[in-house]
N, C-alpha and C positions, 0 to 999 in steps of 0.2 A: 552821424553821431561823432562828437568829439569827446575823447576820454583821456584820462591820465591814470596810469598804473604806477603805484608807489611801492617799492620793495625795500623794506627796512631790514637790513641784514646785520650780522654780527660785526662786520668790519666796514660796511659802506651802506649808504642810502642811494638808491637808483630810481630814476623815473623814466617812463616812456609815454610819449604823447601820440595818440592814434587819431586818425581821421578815417571813419569807417573801420576797416580792418588793416589799414596801412600804417605802419610805424613811421611817423614823420620826424621824431626827434627823441633822443635819449641822452642821459648823462648819468655819471657815476660819481660818488664821493660828495654828495650834495648835503649842505647844511639846511636846517629848517628855513633860514632866511632865503637861501637860493631856491628851495622848492616853492616858497611863497611867491617869489619873483617870477618863477616860471609859470605858475598858475595864473598870476595876474596878466602875464604877457600872452599866454596861449589860450586862456579862457575856455577850458574844457567844460562840457555840460555835466559830466559825471566823473567821479574819481573812485578808484578802488585802492585800499591800503592793505598791505600784508606785512607782518613783522615776525621774525624769529628772535628778536632782541628784547621784546617786552610789549606792553599794551600799546594800542594805537589810539586810545581815547583822546589824548592831548592833540595829536596830529589832526584827528577828525574834527575836533572842536574848532580848531583854527581854520580848517578848510571850509567848514560850513558857512563861514562869513564871506567866502569868495566864490563858491560854486553854486549855481542855481539848482542843480539836480541832485542825483543820488550820491551820497558818500557811503560807500560800502566798506565796512571793516570785515575783511575776509577771515572767517573762522572755519577751519577745515571740518570740524565736527557738525556744524549747523548750517553753513551757507549752501544754498542750492547750487548744484554743479551740472555741467553739460556731459559729464562722464559718470560711470559708476565708481563706487569706492568700497573695496572689499577689505580694507585695513581693519584689523581687529580692535584697535584702540584709536579711533579717529581723533579723540581729544588730545592725544599725545603726538599727533602727526604734524610735522613742520609745514607751515603754509607754503614755503618755497618748494618743497618736494611735490605737494599736490598741485600747485600752480604749474610747475614744469611738466607734470604729467598731462594736465589739461592742454597745455600748449603743444606737446608732442602728439597727442591724440588728434588735435585739430589739424596739424600740419601733415600728418601721415595717417589719415583715416583708414580703418580696416587692416592695419598692420600690427603685428606684435612688435613693440618698441621697448628698448632699454634706454633710459636717460642716464648719462654719466654727467653729473654736475660736480665739477672739480673746483672747489673754492676753499673756504675755511675747513669744511669737511669734504670728503669724496663720497658722494651719494650715487649709488647705482639702483635705479628704480625701474619698475616695469609696468607698462600699460598693455593689455592684451588686445587682440584684434577685434574683440567685441566692445572695446572702449571702457574697460574696467581697470582701475588702478589696483594692482596686486601687492604692492609693497616693494621691499628691496633691502639694501644694506647701507650702513653708514660707517665710514672709517675716517681716521684723522687725515686732514689735508696735508699738503707738502710742508707748508710753513709750520704747522703744528707738530709734525714729526721731527723737524729740526729742533724746535724749541724743547720738545720732550726729552730728547737725548741729552741736551745741555742741562735742563732743569733737574732731571732725575738721576744724574750721575755726578761723580765728584770732579772729574777732570776733562770730560769731553767738551770741546769748544762749541760755541754757537756758530753754525754755518749759516750765514745770511744771504738772501738773494737767490733767485733762480737763474740758471744759464739761459742763453738764447734758445728759442724754441727748437732749433735744428742742431744745437751744439751736441757733440758726442760726449757721453758720460762714460768714462772708463769703467769697465766691469770690475777690474782689480785695482783698488786704490793703493797708491804707493806711499801715501802719508795719511795722517789721521783725518784731515779735512776731506781729502779725496775719497777716503774709505766711507766717511759719513755720507757724502754726496752719492756714492754708488749705492749704498744701502737704502737710503731714503728714496732716491729718484728711480733707480733701476728697479728697486723693490716695489714701488708704487705702480710702475708701468706693468710689471709682471703680475701684480695683484689684479689690476683692472682687466688686463688681457685674459687672465685665467677665468675671471667671473664671466666675461663675455663669451668665452669658449663654452662654458657650462650652459649658459643661456642658449647659445646657438645649437648645441646638441639637442636641446628640447624643442627649440623653435627654429627650424631650418631657414625660414625666410625672414629672420629677425632684422629689424632696422635698428641702428644705433644713432642717438642724438647726443651730441657733446656740447656742454655749456659750462659756464663758470669762468672765473678769472684765470685759472690755470689750464683752460682748454687748449690753447696753442701748444703747450708743452706736450700734452697727451696726444693731440692730433698728429704731431710729427712722428710719434713712436708706435701708435697702434696700427698694425698692418692689416687694415680692413677698411671697406667703404664706410664712411661716417658722415652724417649730416652735422655740420657745425652751426649752431644757432645761439650766438652769444646772449641774445635778449629773450631766451626761451621763457623764463619766469615772468617777465613783463608781458609777453604775448599771452601766456596762460591766464594771468590776472585780467587782462583785457577781455578774454573770452568768457571768464567767469562773470565779469561785470555786465557784458552784453546779455548773457543768459539770464542774469538776475533781473535786469531792467525789462527784458522781454517777457518774463514770466511773473 
Protein backbone atom coordinates (compact mmCIF):
# COMPACT_ATOMS: atom_id res chain seq x y z
CA UNK A 1 0.00 0.00 0.00
CA UNK A 2 1.28 3.45 -0.94
CA UNK A 3 0.03 6.26 1.30
CA UNK A 4 0.61 9.94 1.90
CA UNK A 5 0.22 11.57 5.32
CA UNK A 6 -0.36 15.33 5.29
CA UNK A 7 0.09 17.28 8.54
CA UNK A 8 -1.12 20.88 8.29
CA UNK A 9 0.28 22.69 11.31
CA UNK A 10 0.20 26.22 12.66
CA UNK A 11 3.56 27.13 11.14
CA UNK A 12 4.29 24.49 8.48
CA UNK A 13 2.78 21.85 6.21
CA UNK A 14 4.51 18.46 6.21
CA UNK A 15 3.99 15.32 4.20
CA UNK A 16 5.22 11.77 4.54
CA UNK A 17 5.10 9.14 1.80
CA UNK A 18 4.90 5.50 2.92
CA UNK A 19 5.25 2.21 1.09
CA UNK A 20 3.68 -0.39 3.37
CA UNK A 21 4.90 0.83 6.78
CA UNK A 22 8.22 2.29 5.60
CA UNK A 23 8.55 6.07 5.41
CA UNK A 24 10.21 6.65 2.04
CA UNK A 25 10.09 10.44 1.76
CA UNK A 26 9.10 13.44 3.84
CA UNK A 27 9.27 17.21 3.53
CA UNK A 28 8.41 20.25 5.64
CA UNK A 29 7.32 23.77 4.73
CA UNK A 30 5.31 22.72 1.71
CA UNK A 31 2.95 24.93 -0.27
CA UNK A 32 -0.27 23.52 -1.80
CA UNK A 33 1.45 23.51 -5.20
CA UNK A 34 4.40 21.53 -3.83
CA UNK A 35 2.09 19.00 -2.18
CA UNK A 36 0.17 18.60 -5.44
CA UNK A 37 3.43 18.03 -7.32
CA UNK A 38 4.54 15.43 -4.76
CA UNK A 39 1.23 13.58 -5.09
CA UNK A 40 1.50 13.56 -8.88
CA UNK A 41 5.06 12.25 -8.68
CA UNK A 42 4.62 9.66 -5.91
CA UNK A 43 1.10 8.50 -6.87
CA UNK A 44 -0.14 7.32 -3.46
CA UNK A 45 -3.17 5.05 -3.39
CA UNK A 46 -4.63 6.69 -0.24
CA UNK A 47 -4.10 10.00 1.59
CA UNK A 48 -4.81 11.10 5.15
CA UNK A 49 -5.03 14.79 6.11
CA UNK A 50 -4.89 16.33 9.56
CA UNK A 51 -4.89 20.00 10.50
CA UNK A 52 -4.64 22.10 13.64
CA UNK A 53 -4.82 25.27 11.53
CA UNK A 54 -8.33 25.00 10.09
CA UNK A 55 -10.62 22.84 7.92
CA UNK A 56 -9.13 20.36 5.47
CA UNK A 57 -12.04 20.35 2.99
CA UNK A 58 -10.26 22.43 0.32
CA UNK A 59 -7.15 20.26 0.50
CA UNK A 60 -9.26 17.10 0.28
CA UNK A 61 -11.27 18.37 -2.70
CA UNK A 62 -8.12 19.01 -4.71
CA UNK A 63 -6.56 15.67 -3.80
CA UNK A 64 -9.65 13.70 -4.83
CA UNK A 65 -8.88 14.55 -8.44
CA UNK A 66 -5.39 13.03 -8.08
CA UNK A 67 -5.75 10.02 -5.79
CA UNK A 68 -7.70 6.88 -6.75
CA UNK A 69 -8.43 5.62 -3.26
CA UNK A 70 -9.38 6.94 0.17
CA UNK A 71 -8.99 10.60 1.14
CA UNK A 72 -9.34 10.51 4.92
CA UNK A 73 -9.88 13.80 6.73
CA UNK A 74 -8.79 12.88 10.24
CA UNK A 75 -11.21 14.10 12.92
CA UNK A 76 -10.16 13.02 16.44
CA UNK A 77 -13.71 12.80 17.76
CA UNK A 78 -15.09 10.54 15.01
CA UNK A 79 -12.34 8.80 13.00
CA UNK A 80 -11.80 5.12 13.82
CA UNK A 81 -8.52 4.58 15.70
CA UNK A 82 -6.17 1.67 16.37
CA UNK A 83 -5.86 2.83 20.01
CA UNK A 84 -8.32 3.76 22.74
CA UNK A 85 -9.08 7.38 23.57
CA UNK A 86 -9.96 8.35 27.15
CA UNK A 87 -9.86 12.12 26.52
CA UNK A 88 -12.95 13.71 28.05
CA UNK A 89 -13.50 16.18 25.20
CA UNK A 90 -12.32 14.48 21.99
CA UNK A 91 -13.94 17.21 19.87
CA UNK A 92 -11.38 19.69 21.31
CA UNK A 93 -8.39 17.36 20.95
CA UNK A 94 -5.74 18.42 18.44
CA UNK A 95 -5.27 16.00 15.57
CA UNK A 96 -1.48 16.21 15.91
CA UNK A 97 -1.60 15.13 19.57
CA UNK A 98 -3.72 12.07 18.87
CA UNK A 99 -1.78 11.12 15.75
CA UNK A 100 1.49 11.30 17.71
CA UNK A 101 -0.05 9.04 20.36
CA UNK A 102 -1.03 6.49 17.71
CA UNK A 103 2.51 6.58 16.31
CA UNK A 104 4.08 6.09 19.74
CA UNK A 105 1.75 3.21 20.62
CA UNK A 106 2.62 1.48 17.34
CA UNK A 107 6.38 1.96 17.74
CA UNK A 108 6.42 0.92 21.42
CA UNK A 109 3.54 -1.53 21.93
CA UNK A 110 2.80 -2.61 25.48
CA UNK A 111 4.72 0.31 27.02
CA UNK A 112 3.67 3.31 29.05
CA UNK A 113 4.81 6.17 26.81
CA UNK A 114 5.01 9.94 27.20
CA UNK A 115 5.28 11.91 23.96
CA UNK A 116 7.05 15.27 24.15
CA UNK A 117 6.17 17.20 20.99
CA UNK A 118 8.22 20.40 21.06
CA UNK A 119 7.02 22.75 18.36
CA UNK A 120 4.75 25.80 18.33
CA UNK A 121 3.52 24.45 21.66
CA UNK A 122 5.21 21.98 23.99
CA UNK A 123 2.84 19.06 24.40
CA UNK A 124 3.47 16.20 26.84
CA UNK A 125 0.94 13.43 26.27
CA UNK A 126 0.60 9.88 27.54
CA UNK A 127 -0.42 6.54 26.05
CA UNK A 128 -0.59 3.73 28.59
CA UNK A 129 0.61 0.16 28.21
CA UNK A 130 -2.91 -0.93 27.23
CA UNK A 131 -2.81 1.36 24.22
CA UNK A 132 -5.14 4.05 25.55
CA UNK A 133 -4.53 7.78 25.08
CA UNK A 134 -4.87 9.41 28.50
CA UNK A 135 -4.29 13.10 27.71
CA UNK A 136 -1.49 15.35 28.88
CA UNK A 137 -0.40 18.97 28.99
CA UNK A 138 0.03 21.90 26.61
CA UNK A 139 2.40 24.81 27.22
CA UNK A 140 3.85 27.60 25.06
CA UNK A 141 6.70 26.61 22.80
CA UNK A 142 10.11 28.26 22.90
CA UNK A 143 9.48 30.82 20.15
CA UNK A 144 6.11 31.70 21.64
CA UNK A 145 7.73 32.34 25.04
CA UNK A 146 10.25 34.74 23.54
CA UNK A 147 7.48 36.54 21.65
CA UNK A 148 5.23 36.79 24.72
CA UNK A 149 7.92 38.46 26.84
CA UNK A 150 8.44 41.08 24.15
CA UNK A 151 4.75 41.58 23.30
CA UNK A 152 3.36 41.85 26.82
CA UNK A 153 6.03 44.07 28.35
CA UNK A 154 7.06 47.61 27.63
CA UNK A 155 10.82 47.28 27.31
CA UNK A 156 11.95 43.68 26.99
CA UNK A 157 13.54 43.01 23.60
CA UNK A 158 12.54 40.22 21.24
CA UNK A 159 15.20 37.52 21.43
CA UNK A 160 15.10 35.67 18.13
CA UNK A 161 16.54 32.33 17.14
CA UNK A 162 17.55 29.27 19.11
CA UNK A 163 21.14 28.36 19.95
CA UNK A 164 22.86 25.28 18.57
CA UNK A 165 21.41 22.12 20.09
CA UNK A 166 24.46 21.50 22.29
CA UNK A 167 25.28 25.14 23.12
CA UNK A 168 25.52 25.99 26.80
CA UNK A 169 22.83 28.36 28.09
CA UNK A 170 24.21 30.31 31.07
CA UNK A 171 22.06 29.89 34.14
CA UNK A 172 22.73 33.45 35.31
CA UNK A 173 22.32 35.96 32.51
CA UNK A 174 24.65 38.97 32.74
CA UNK A 175 22.60 41.16 30.40
CA UNK A 176 18.91 41.35 29.52
CA UNK A 177 19.02 39.25 26.39
CA UNK A 178 21.05 36.57 28.15
CA UNK A 179 18.67 36.65 31.11
CA UNK A 180 15.70 36.13 28.77
CA UNK A 181 17.45 33.20 27.09
CA UNK A 182 18.15 31.64 30.48
CA UNK A 183 14.59 32.08 31.67
CA UNK A 184 12.95 30.77 28.51
CA UNK A 185 15.35 27.98 27.57
CA UNK A 186 16.55 26.70 30.93
CA UNK A 187 13.05 27.15 32.31
CA UNK A 188 11.46 25.11 29.52
CA UNK A 189 13.96 22.28 29.98
CA UNK A 190 13.36 22.24 33.76
CA UNK A 191 9.61 22.23 33.11
CA UNK A 192 9.71 19.22 30.79
CA UNK A 193 12.21 17.36 32.97
CA UNK A 194 9.96 17.92 35.98
CA UNK A 195 6.90 16.58 34.16
CA UNK A 196 8.82 13.48 33.08
CA UNK A 197 10.01 12.90 36.64
CA UNK A 198 6.41 12.98 37.88
CA UNK A 199 5.33 10.51 35.18
CA UNK A 200 8.26 8.20 35.90
CA UNK A 201 7.40 8.15 39.62
CA UNK A 202 4.00 6.70 38.66
CA UNK A 203 5.19 4.53 35.75
CA UNK A 204 8.67 3.12 36.53
CA UNK A 205 9.20 1.60 33.07
CA UNK A 206 8.17 4.72 31.22
CA UNK A 207 9.37 5.30 27.67
CA UNK A 208 9.76 8.84 26.32
CA UNK A 209 9.39 9.77 22.66
CA UNK A 210 10.55 13.20 21.51
CA UNK A 211 9.26 14.89 18.35
CA UNK A 212 8.75 18.37 16.91
CA UNK A 213 10.97 21.05 15.44
CA UNK A 214 12.69 21.86 18.76
CA UNK A 215 13.36 18.21 19.59
CA UNK A 216 17.17 18.50 19.07
CA UNK A 217 17.35 21.28 21.68
CA UNK A 218 15.54 19.19 24.30
CA UNK A 219 17.29 15.93 23.38
CA UNK A 220 20.66 17.44 24.24
CA UNK A 221 19.46 18.55 27.68
CA UNK A 222 17.09 15.90 29.05
CA UNK A 223 19.27 13.50 31.03
CA UNK A 224 17.46 10.26 30.36
CA UNK A 225 17.05 7.68 27.55
CA UNK A 226 14.75 9.10 24.87
CA UNK A 227 13.49 7.85 21.52
CA UNK A 228 13.74 10.70 19.01
CA UNK A 229 11.18 10.28 16.21
CA UNK A 230 10.96 13.51 14.17
CA UNK A 231 8.18 12.16 11.92
CA UNK A 232 6.02 10.76 14.74
CA UNK A 233 2.83 12.58 13.71
CA UNK A 234 3.21 11.44 10.09
CA UNK A 235 3.74 7.85 11.25
CA UNK A 236 0.66 8.04 13.44
CA UNK A 237 -1.45 9.44 10.60
CA UNK A 238 -0.26 6.61 8.37
CA UNK A 239 -1.31 4.02 10.96
CA UNK A 240 -4.73 5.70 11.34
CA UNK A 241 -5.20 5.55 7.57
CA UNK A 242 -4.15 1.88 7.39
CA UNK A 243 -6.58 1.05 10.21
CA UNK A 244 -9.37 3.02 8.52
CA UNK A 245 -8.86 1.32 5.13
CA UNK A 246 -8.65 -2.15 6.73
CA UNK A 247 -11.86 -1.74 8.74
